[in-house]
C-alpha positions as a Markdown table, in Angstrom:
| # | Residue | x | y | z |
|---|---|---|---|---|
| 1 | Met | 2.4 | 3.7 | -16.7 |
| 2 | Arg | -0.4 | 1.7 | -18.2 |
| 3 | Phe | -0.7 | -1.9 | -19.3 |
| 4 | Arg | -3.4 | -3.9 | -21.1 |
| 5 | His | -4.7 | -7.3 | -20.2 |
| 6 | Ala | -5.7 | -9.7 | -22.9 |
| 7 | Asp | -9.4 | -9.0 | -22.1 |
| 8 | Gly | -8.9 | -5.3 | -22.8 |
| 9 | Thr | -8.7 | -4.1 | -19.2 |
| 10 | Val | -6.3 | -1.2 | -18.6 |
| 11 | Val | -4.1 | -1.7 | -15.6 |
| 12 | His | -2.5 | 1.3 | -14.0 |
| 13 | Leu | 0.9 | 1.1 | -12.3 |
| 14 | Gly | 2.3 | 3.8 | -10.1 |
| 15 | Tyr | 4.5 | 4.3 | -7.1 |
| 16 | Cys | 3.3 | 5.3 | -3.6 |
| 17 | Ala | 4.4 | 8.8 | -2.6 |
| 18 | Asn | 4.3 | 8.1 | 1.1 |
| 19 | Val | 8.0 | 7.7 | 0.6 |
| 20 | His | 8.0 | 11.5 | 0.5 |
| 21 | Pro | 6.0 | 12.2 | 3.7 |
| 22 | Val | 5.4 | 16.0 | 3.2 |
| 23 | Glu | 2.4 | 17.6 | 5.0 |
| 24 | Asp | 1.6 | 20.8 | 3.1 |
| 25 | Ile | 0.4 | 21.4 | -0.5 |
| 26 | Glu | 3.6 | 23.2 | -1.5 |
| 27 | Gly | 5.5 | 20.1 | -0.4 |
| 28 | Val | 3.2 | 17.9 | -2.4 |
| 29 | Leu | 3.7 | 20.0 | -5.5 |
| 30 | Ala | 7.5 | 20.1 | -5.0 |
| 31 | Gln | 7.7 | 16.3 | -4.9 |
| 32 | Leu | 6.3 | 16.1 | -8.4 |
| 33 | Ala | 9.2 | 18.1 | -9.7 |
| 34 | Val | 12.0 | 16.7 | -7.5 |
| 35 | Tyr | 11.1 | 13.0 | -7.6 |
| 36 | Ala | 8.1 | 11.9 | -9.7 |
| 37 | Glu | 8.9 | 13.6 | -13.0 |
| 38 | Pro | 12.6 | 12.5 | -12.9 |
| 39 | Val | 11.4 | 8.9 | -12.2 |
| 40 | Arg | 9.2 | 9.2 | -15.3 |
| 41 | Arg | 12.1 | 10.4 | -17.4 |
| 42 | Leu | 14.4 | 7.7 | -16.2 |
| 43 | Leu | 11.8 | 5.1 | -17.2 |
| 44 | Ala | 11.3 | 6.8 | -20.6 |
| 45 | Ala | 7.6 | 6.6 | -19.9 |
| 46 | Asp | 5.1 | 9.1 | -21.5 |
| 47 | Arg | 3.0 | 9.0 | -18.3 |
| 48 | Leu | 3.9 | 7.8 | -14.8 |
| 49 | Gly | 1.3 | 6.7 | -12.2 |
| 50 | Leu | 1.7 | 8.3 | -8.7 |
| 51 | Gly | -0.2 | 7.1 | -5.6 |
| 52 | Leu | -0.3 | 10.3 | -3.6 |
| 53 | Trp | -0.3 | 10.4 | 0.2 |
| 54 | Leu | -2.1 | 13.5 | 1.3 |
| 55 | Ala | -1.9 | 14.1 | 5.1 |
| 56 | Arg | -5.1 | 15.0 | 6.9 |
| 57 | Asp | -4.7 | 18.8 | 6.8 |
| 58 | Val | -3.7 | 18.7 | 3.1 |
| 59 | Ala | -6.7 | 16.6 | 2.2 |
| 60 | Ala | -9.1 | 18.8 | 4.1 |
| 61 | Gly | -7.6 | 22.0 | 2.5 |
| 62 | Leu | -7.8 | 20.6 | -1.0 |
| 63 | Ala | -11.3 | 19.2 | -0.5 |
| 64 | Ala | -12.5 | 22.7 | 0.5 |
| 65 | Asp | -10.7 | 24.5 | -2.4 |
| 66 | Pro | -11.6 | 23.4 | -5.9 |
| 67 | Ala | -9.1 | 25.9 | -7.3 |
| 68 | Ala | -6.3 | 24.2 | -5.4 |
| 69 | Val | -7.4 | 20.8 | -6.7 |
| 70 | Ala | -7.4 | 22.2 | -10.3 |
| 71 | Arg | -3.8 | 23.5 | -9.7 |
| 72 | Leu | -2.7 | 20.1 | -8.5 |
| 73 | Arg | -4.3 | 18.4 | -11.6 |
| 74 | Ala | -2.6 | 21.0 | -13.9 |
| 75 | Glu | 0.8 | 20.3 | -12.3 |
| 76 | Leu | 0.3 | 16.5 | -12.7 |
| 77 | Asp | -0.7 | 16.9 | -16.4 |
| 78 | Ala | 2.3 | 19.3 | -17.1 |
| 79 | Arg | 4.8 | 16.8 | -15.7 |
| 80 | Gly | 3.3 | 13.7 | -17.4 |
| 81 | Leu | 1.9 | 12.2 | -14.2 |
| 82 | Glu | -1.4 | 10.6 | -13.4 |
| 83 | Val | -3.2 | 9.7 | -10.1 |
| 84 | Val | -5.8 | 7.0 | -10.0 |
| 85 | Thr | -5.2 | 6.0 | -6.4 |
| 86 | Leu | -4.5 | 7.6 | -3.0 |
| 87 | Asn | -2.9 | 6.0 | 0.1 |
| 88 | Gly | -5.3 | 6.9 | 2.9 |
| 89 | Phe | -3.6 | 4.6 | 5.5 |
| 90 | Pro | -1.4 | 7.1 | 7.4 |
| 91 | Tyr | -3.4 | 10.1 | 8.8 |
| 92 | Ser | -0.5 | 12.4 | 9.6 |
| 93 | Gly | 3.0 | 12.4 | 11.0 |
| 94 | Phe | 4.3 | 9.6 | 8.7 |
| 95 | Gly | 7.7 | 11.2 | 8.5 |
| 96 | Asp | 8.1 | 11.6 | 12.2 |
| 97 | Ala | 11.1 | 10.2 | 14.0 |
| 98 | Ala | 8.9 | 7.6 | 15.7 |
| 99 | Val | 5.7 | 6.5 | 14.0 |
| 100 | Lys | 5.2 | 2.9 | 15.3 |
| 101 | Tyr | 1.6 | 2.3 | 16.6 |
| 102 | Arg | 0.5 | 5.9 | 15.9 |
| 103 | Val | 0.1 | 5.0 | 12.2 |
| 104 | Tyr | -3.2 | 3.2 | 13.2 |
| 105 | Ser | -4.8 | 6.3 | 14.7 |
| 106 | Pro | -7.4 | 7.4 | 14.3 |
| 107 | Asp | -9.0 | 4.1 | 13.5 |
| 108 | Trp | -12.4 | 3.5 | 11.9 |
| 109 | Ser | -14.2 | 3.7 | 15.2 |
| 110 | Asp | -13.3 | 7.4 | 15.2 |
| 111 | Arg | -15.3 | 9.7 | 12.9 |
| 112 | Arg | -12.2 | 11.6 | 11.9 |
| 113 | Arg | -11.1 | 8.5 | 9.8 |
| 114 | Ala | -14.4 | 8.7 | 7.9 |
| 115 | Glu | -14.0 | 12.5 | 7.4 |
| 116 | Tyr | -10.5 | 12.1 | 6.1 |
| 117 | Thr | -11.4 | 9.3 | 3.7 |
| 118 | Ala | -14.4 | 11.3 | 2.4 |
| 119 | Asp | -12.1 | 14.3 | 1.8 |
| 120 | Leu | -9.6 | 12.1 | -0.1 |
| 121 | Ala | -12.4 | 10.8 | -2.3 |
| 122 | Thr | -13.4 | 14.4 | -3.1 |
| 123 | Val | -9.9 | 15.3 | -4.0 |
| 124 | Leu | -9.4 | 12.2 | -6.1 |
| 125 | Ala | -12.5 | 12.8 | -8.1 |
| 126 | Gly | -11.0 | 16.2 | -9.1 |
| 127 | Ile | -7.6 | 14.8 | -10.2 |
| 128 | Leu | -8.6 | 11.5 | -11.7 |
| 129 | Pro | -7.7 | 11.2 | -15.5 |
| 130 | Ser | -10.8 | 11.7 | -17.6 |
| 131 | Asp | -10.3 | 8.3 | -19.2 |
| 132 | Ala | -9.8 | 6.3 | -16.0 |
| 133 | Val | -12.6 | 3.8 | -15.2 |
| 134 | Arg | -12.4 | 4.6 | -11.5 |
| 135 | Gly | -10.3 | 5.7 | -8.6 |
| 136 | Ser | -9.2 | 3.9 | -5.4 |
| 137 | Ile | -8.2 | 4.7 | -1.8 |
| 138 | Ser | -6.4 | 2.3 | 0.4 |
| 139 | Thr | -7.1 | 2.5 | 4.2 |
| 140 | Leu | -6.2 | 0.8 | 7.4 |
| 141 | Pro | -7.9 | -2.6 | 8.2 |
| 142 | Leu | -10.3 | -1.0 | 10.7 |
| 143 | Gly | -7.7 | -0.5 | 13.4 |
| 144 | Trp | -5.0 | -2.1 | 15.6 |
| 145 | Arg | -6.2 | -5.4 | 17.1 |
| 146 | Glu | -6.4 | -4.2 | 20.7 |
| 147 | Pro | -8.4 | -2.8 | 22.1 |
| 148 | Trp | -11.2 | -3.5 | 19.6 |
| 149 | Pro | -14.4 | -4.1 | 21.6 |
| 150 | Ala | -17.8 | -4.7 | 20.0 |
| 151 | Val | -18.6 | -1.0 | 20.4 |
| 152 | Ala | -15.6 | -0.1 | 18.2 |
| 153 | Gln | -16.8 | -2.5 | 15.5 |
| 154 | Tyr | -20.3 | -0.9 | 15.7 |
| 155 | Ala | -18.9 | 2.6 | 15.4 |
| 156 | Ala | -16.7 | 1.6 | 12.5 |
| 157 | Arg | -19.6 | 0.3 | 10.6 |
| 158 | Ser | -21.5 | 3.5 | 11.1 |
| 159 | His | -18.6 | 5.5 | 9.8 |
| 160 | Ile | -18.1 | 3.2 | 6.8 |
| 161 | Asp | -21.8 | 3.7 | 6.0 |
| 162 | Ala | -21.3 | 7.5 | 6.1 |
| 163 | Val | -18.4 | 7.2 | 3.6 |
| 164 | Ala | -20.6 | 5.0 | 1.4 |
| 165 | Ala | -23.2 | 7.8 | 1.3 |
| 166 | His | -20.5 | 10.3 | 0.4 |
| 167 | Leu | -19.1 | 8.1 | -2.4 |
| 168 | Ala | -22.6 | 7.5 | -3.8 |
| 169 | Glu | -23.3 | 11.3 | -3.8 |
| 170 | Leu | -19.9 | 11.9 | -5.4 |
| 171 | Thr | -20.7 | 9.5 | -8.2 |
| 172 | Ala | -24.1 | 11.0 | -8.8 |
| 173 | Arg | -22.7 | 14.5 | -8.9 |
| 174 | Thr | -19.5 | 13.9 | -10.9 |
| 175 | Gly | -19.9 | 10.5 | -12.6 |
| 176 | Thr | -16.7 | 9.4 | -10.9 |
| 177 | Val | -16.5 | 6.0 | -9.2 |
| 178 | Ile | -14.2 | 5.8 | -6.2 |
| 179 | Arg | -13.6 | 2.6 | -4.2 |
| 180 | Val | -12.0 | 2.2 | -0.7 |
| 181 | Gly | -9.9 | -0.8 | -0.1 |
| 182 | Phe | -9.2 | -2.1 | 3.5 |
| 183 | Glu | -5.6 | -3.2 | 3.7 |
| 184 | Pro | -4.9 | -6.3 | 5.8 |
| 185 | Glu | -1.8 | -5.8 | 7.9 |
| 186 | Pro | 0.0 | -7.9 | 10.6 |
| 187 | Gly | -1.2 | -7.0 | 14.1 |
| 188 | Cys | -4.4 | -5.3 | 13.0 |
| 189 | Val | -8.1 | -6.2 | 13.4 |
| 190 | Ile | -7.9 | -7.6 | 9.9 |
| 191 | Glu | -4.5 | -9.3 | 9.4 |
| 192 | Arg | -5.4 | -12.2 | 7.2 |
| 193 | Thr | -7.7 | -12.9 | 4.2 |
| 194 | Asp | -10.2 | -14.9 | 6.3 |
| 195 | Gln | -10.6 | -12.0 | 8.7 |
| 196 | Ala | -11.2 | -9.6 | 5.8 |
| 197 | Ile | -13.9 | -11.9 | 4.5 |
| 198 | Glu | -15.5 | -12.2 | 8.0 |
| 199 | Leu | -15.6 | -8.5 | 8.7 |
| 200 | Leu | -16.0 | -6.9 | 5.3 |
| 201 | Thr | -18.5 | -9.2 | 3.6 |
| 202 | Gly | -21.8 | -7.4 | 3.2 |
| 203 | Leu | -20.3 | -4.0 | 2.4 |
| 204 | Asp | -21.3 | -2.6 | -1.0 |
| 205 | Pro | -18.7 | -3.9 | -3.5 |
| 206 | Ser | -19.3 | -0.9 | -5.7 |
| 207 | His | -17.8 | 1.2 | -2.9 |
| 208 | Phe | -15.6 | -1.1 | -0.8 |
| 209 | Gly | -13.2 | -4.0 | -1.1 |
| 210 | Val | -9.7 | -5.1 | -0.2 |
| 211 | Cys | -6.3 | -3.6 | -0.8 |
| 212 | Val | -3.9 | -6.6 | -1.1 |
| 213 | Asp | -0.4 | -5.7 | 0.0 |
| 214 | Thr | 1.9 | -8.5 | -1.1 |
| 215 | Ala | 4.4 | -8.0 | 1.7 |
| 216 | His | 1.7 | -8.2 | 4.3 |
| 217 | Leu | 0.3 | -11.3 | 2.5 |
| 218 | Ala | 3.8 | -12.9 | 2.8 |
| 219 | Val | 4.3 | -11.9 | 6.5 |
| 220 | Ala | 1.0 | -13.6 | 7.3 |
| 221 | His | 2.4 | -16.7 | 5.4 |
| 222 | Glu | -0.6 | -16.8 | 3.1 |
| 223 | Glu | -0.5 | -18.5 | -0.3 |
| 224 | Pro | -1.5 | -16.0 | -3.0 |
| 225 | Ala | -3.6 | -18.4 | -5.0 |
| 226 | Asn | -5.6 | -19.4 | -2.0 |
| 227 | Ala | -6.1 | -15.8 | -0.8 |
| 228 | Leu | -7.2 | -14.5 | -4.2 |
| 229 | Lys | -9.6 | -17.4 | -4.6 |
| 230 | Ala | -11.1 | -16.9 | -1.2 |
| 231 | Leu | -11.7 | -13.2 | -1.9 |
| 232 | Arg | -13.1 | -13.9 | -5.3 |
| 233 | Asp | -15.5 | -16.5 | -3.9 |
| 234 | Ala | -16.6 | -14.1 | -1.2 |
| 235 | Gly | -17.4 | -11.4 | -3.7 |
| 236 | Leu | -14.9 | -9.0 | -2.2 |
| 237 | Pro | -13.3 | -7.0 | -5.0 |
| 238 | Ile | -9.5 | -6.3 | -4.9 |
| 239 | Val | -9.6 | -2.5 | -5.2 |
| 240 | Lys | -5.9 | -2.2 | -5.3 |
| 241 | Val | -2.7 | -4.2 | -5.0 |
| 242 | Gln | 0.4 | -2.8 | -3.3 |
| 243 | Ala | 3.4 | -4.5 | -4.9 |
| 244 | Ser | 5.9 | -4.9 | -2.1 |
| 245 | Ala | 8.3 | -7.5 | -0.7 |
| 246 | Ala | 9.0 | -8.3 | 2.9 |
| 247 | Leu | 12.3 | -9.3 | 4.6 |
| 248 | Glu | 12.8 | -13.0 | 5.2 |
| 249 | Ala | 15.2 | -14.9 | 7.4 |
| 250 | Pro | 15.3 | -18.6 | 6.5 |
| 251 | Gln | 17.3 | -19.6 | 9.6 |
| 252 | Pro | 16.5 | -17.2 | 12.4 |
| 253 | Asp | 18.3 | -19.3 | 15.0 |
| 254 | Asp | 21.6 | -18.7 | 13.2 |
| 255 | Pro | 23.8 | -16.0 | 15.0 |
| 256 | Ala | 24.8 | -14.5 | 11.6 |
| 257 | Thr | 21.2 | -14.2 | 10.6 |
| 258 | Arg | 20.2 | -12.5 | 13.8 |
| 259 | Ala | 23.1 | -10.0 | 13.4 |
| 260 | Ala | 21.9 | -9.3 | 9.8 |
| 261 | Leu | 18.4 | -8.8 | 11.0 |
| 262 | Ala | 19.5 | -6.4 | 13.7 |
| 263 | Arg | 20.6 | -4.0 | 11.0 |
| 264 | Phe | 16.9 | -3.6 | 10.0 |
| 265 | Ala | 15.6 | -2.9 | 13.5 |
| 266 | Glu | 15.0 | 0.9 | 13.6 |
| 267 | Pro | 12.9 | 3.4 | 15.7 |
| 268 | Arg | 10.5 | 4.8 | 13.1 |
| 269 | Tyr | 8.2 | 2.1 | 11.9 |
| 270 | Leu | 6.8 | -1.2 | 13.3 |
| 271 | His | 8.3 | -4.3 | 11.8 |
| 272 | Gln | 5.9 | -7.1 | 12.8 |
| 273 | Thr | 7.6 | -10.5 | 12.6 |
| 274 | Arg | 5.9 | -13.8 | 12.0 |
| 275 | Glu | 6.8 | -17.5 | 12.0 |
| 276 | Val | 4.7 | -20.6 | 11.3 |
| 277 | Gly | 5.3 | -23.3 | 13.9 |
| 278 | Ala | 3.5 | -25.7 | 16.1 |
| 279 | Gly | 0.0 | -24.3 | 16.7 |
| 280 | Gly | 0.0 | -22.1 | 13.7 |
| 281 | Leu | 1.2 | -18.5 | 13.2 |
| 282 | His | 3.4 | -16.9 | 15.9 |
| 283 | Gly | 4.4 | -13.3 | 16.0 |
| 284 | Thr | 5.7 | -10.2 | 17.6 |
| 285 | Asp | 4.7 | -6.6 | 17.1 |
| 286 | Asp | 8.3 | -5.5 | 16.2 |
| 287 | Leu | 11.6 | -6.9 | 15.1 |
| 288 | Asp | 13.4 | -5.7 | 18.3 |
| 289 | Glu | 11.0 | -7.9 | 20.3 |
| 290 | Ala | 11.6 | -10.9 | 18.1 |
| 291 | Leu | 15.3 | -10.6 | 18.4 |
| 292 | Ser | 15.5 | -9.9 | 22.1 |
| 293 | Gly | 13.0 | -12.4 | 23.5 |
| 294 | Asp | 11.8 | -16.0 | 23.3 |
| 295 | Thr | 8.3 | -15.2 | 21.9 |
| 296 | Leu | 9.2 | -16.7 | 18.5 |
| 297 | Pro | 10.6 | -20.3 | 18.6 |
| 298 | Ala | 13.0 | -19.6 | 15.6 |
| 299 | Asp | 12.3 | -23.1 | 14.4 |
| 300 | Ala | 11.1 | -22.0 | 11.0 |
| 301 | Pro | 11.7 | -18.9 | 8.7 |
| 302 | Trp | 10.8 | -15.5 | 10.0 |
| 303 | Arg | 9.1 | -13.0 | 7.7 |
| 304 | Val | 9.5 | -9.3 | 8.7 |
| 305 | His | 7.2 | -6.4 | 7.8 |
| 306 | Phe | 10.0 | -4.4 | 6.4 |
| 307 | His | 9.3 | -3.3 | 2.8 |
| 308 | Ile | 12.6 | -3.8 | 0.8 |
| 309 | Pro | 13.2 | -2.3 | -2.6 |
| 310 | Leu | 11.8 | -4.6 | -5.2 |
| 311 | His | 14.9 | -4.6 | -7.4 |
| 312 | Ala | 17.5 | -4.9 | -4.6 |
| 313 | Glu | 19.8 | -7.8 | -4.2 |
| 314 | Ile | 19.4 | -9.0 | -0.6 |
| 315 | Glu | 22.6 | -10.2 | 0.9 |
| 316 | Ala | 22.7 | -13.7 | 2.5 |
| 317 | Pro | 21.8 | -15.0 | 5.0 |
| 318 | Leu | 18.7 | -12.9 | 4.5 |
| 319 | Thr | 16.3 | -12.9 | 1.5 |
| 320 | Gly | 13.0 | -11.3 | 0.4 |
| 321 | Thr | 9.5 | -12.5 | -0.4 |
| 322 | His | 9.6 | -11.4 | -4.0 |
| 323 | Asp | 8.2 | -14.9 | -5.0 |
| 324 | Val | 5.0 | -14.1 | -3.2 |
| 325 | Leu | 4.6 | -10.9 | -5.2 |
| 326 | Thr | 5.4 | -12.6 | -8.5 |
| 327 | Arg | 3.0 | -15.5 | -7.8 |
| 328 | Thr | 0.3 | -13.0 | -6.8 |
| 329 | Leu | 0.7 | -11.2 | -10.2 |
| 330 | Thr | 0.8 | -14.4 | -12.2 |
| 331 | Glu | -2.2 | -15.8 | -10.4 |
| 332 | Gly | -4.1 | -12.6 | -10.5 |
| 333 | Phe | -3.7 | -12.0 | -14.2 |
| 334 | Ser | -4.0 | -15.6 | -15.4 |
| 335 | Gly | -7.8 | -15.1 | -16.1 |
| 336 | Thr | -10.0 | -12.2 | -15.4 |
| 337 | Pro | -7.8 | -9.4 | -14.0 |
| 338 | Phe | -8.0 | -9.3 | -10.3 |
| 339 | Thr | -7.4 | -5.6 | -10.1 |
| 340 | Asp | -6.7 | -2.6 | -12.3 |
| 341 | His | -4.6 | -0.5 | -9.8 |
| 342 | Ile | -1.1 | -1.6 | -8.8 |
| 343 | Glu | 1.1 | 0.6 | -6.6 |
| 344 | Val | 4.7 | 0.0 | -5.7 |
| 345 | Glu | 4.9 | 0.8 | -2.0 |
| 346 | Thr | 8.4 | 0.9 | -0.6 |
| 347 | Tyr | 8.2 | 3.7 | 2.0 |
| 348 | Thr | 11.3 | 2.5 | 3.9 |
| 349 | Trp | 14.1 | 3.9 | 1.8 |
| 350 | Gln | 15.2 | 6.3 | 4.6 |
| 351 | Val | 15.3 | 3.6 | 7.3 |
| 352 | Leu | 17.2 | 1.0 | 5.4 |
| 353 | Pro | 20.6 | 0.1 | 6.9 |
| 354 | Glu | 22.6 | 3.3 | 6.6 |
| 355 | Glu | 24.9 | 2.2 | 3.9 |
| 356 | Glu | 21.9 | 1.2 | 1.7 |
| 357 | Arg | 20.0 | 4.4 | 2.0 |
| 358 | Pro | 19.9 | 6.9 | -0.9 |
| 359 | Arg | 22.2 | 9.9 | -0.2 |
| 360 | Asp | 20.1 | 12.5 | -1.9 |
| 361 | Ala | 17.0 | 13.1 | -4.0 |
| 362 | Arg | 18.7 | 12.0 | -7.2 |
| 363 | Glu | 19.7 | 8.6 | -5.8 |
| 364 | Leu | 16.2 | 8.1 | -4.4 |
| 365 | Ala | 14.6 | 8.9 | -7.8 |
| 366 | Arg | 17.0 | 6.4 | -9.4 |
| 367 | Gly | 16.0 | 3.7 | -6.8 |
| 368 | Ile | 12.3 | 4.3 | -7.3 |
| 369 | Ala | 12.8 | 4.1 | -11.1 |
| 370 | Ala | 14.7 | 0.8 | -10.7 |
| 371 | Glu | 11.8 | -0.6 | -8.7 |
| 372 | Met | 9.3 | 0.6 | -11.3 |
| 373 | Ala | 11.3 | -1.0 | -14.1 |
| 374 | Trp | 11.3 | -4.3 | -12.1 |
| 375 | Ala | 7.5 | -4.1 | -11.7 |
| 376 | Arg | 7.1 | -3.3 | -15.4 |
| 377 | Arg | 9.0 | -6.5 | -16.3 |
| 378 | Glu | 7.0 | -8.6 | -13.9 |
| 379 | Leu | 3.7 | -7.3 | -15.3 |
| 380 | Ile | 4.8 | -8.1 | -18.8 |
| 381 | Ala | 5.9 | -11.5 | -17.7 |
| 382 | Ala | 2.4 | -12.0 | -16.2 |
| 383 | Gly | 1.0 | -11.5 | -19.7 |
| 384 | Leu | 0.2 | -7.7 | -19.8 |
| 385 | Ser | 1.4 | -5.4 | -22.5 |
| 386 | Glu | 2.5 | -1.8 | -21.9 |
| 387 | Val | 0.5 | 0.8 | -23.7 |
| 388 | Ser | 0.8 | 4.6 | -24.2 |
| 389 | Ser | -1.4 | 6.8 | -22.1 |
């Protein structure tokens, strides 16, 4: 789906396919038919954006096989789909029974992360629509916060420089511009906007910038207007925005609230939890820890890194951080567009409380379509107009 800003900028909207964590090329092709094309039809859209997640082995195989890339592009075209962005955060195993901290490995201090990102760029250059201005890849914010010694930061910079050289060569050879966006996330080396500015300023903005995930922004209790202004003032481009909403508990000391939160504690993904109190931001690495210990005072609202469906009605006593998302879009499109790539990223459908999970592929496709319809309405409310591809 494409939209146009008043200044003429084309803004691409898609959904992130890490909700379908397949790890072979046949699985990637199958998801186009089983999920993505039905979502497009439900939306009555002539073209649907898809943010593919390609696991490490899939990316390497495609990067080494131009014929396979051409096959993937042909399948996308035949089904009315387009890819301008890839999710390069998870490396592999994103559908495993327990992902947790493993999603941050390998980090940017490991050359495998650079090799993976370079392969993703090669593939994206081969499937990017011919009329797209550029492509984008989101990646982890360097790594998990500990351990992260100075030697890790040094190695990470070396690997980032290697990717920069690859991106420059790719542009020279194909004319395609691909940018990589580091995605601040709770618990990581880069969790907040100020950390992104400190550690990423100085990278070539034609190749690198930030991926703003609005659920992560909310969990860090950041005000969208302040965060966007700080990035703009620092000259860090917003390569991509992941439109997402986090879970919020306005009264975490309430027994009914804690019981409701417990339904979202699950074994696959980390659900970092944050509270602003005396002394600033307090947090735990997972929701279980927040509920079972005294780490968080529970004197102020908790925000939980659990991506909830954008269109869903959250039952009291819980709520969601949709207002952070809508304020980000309103602020970001009020003047010069802050990004041209927006990706709905709700990867948590299969770990929602059991009664709220989709029962089959058809229900999941309907849920994704409902999220995309919600995002469409919000972009129009922010002043954009939908256009045909």
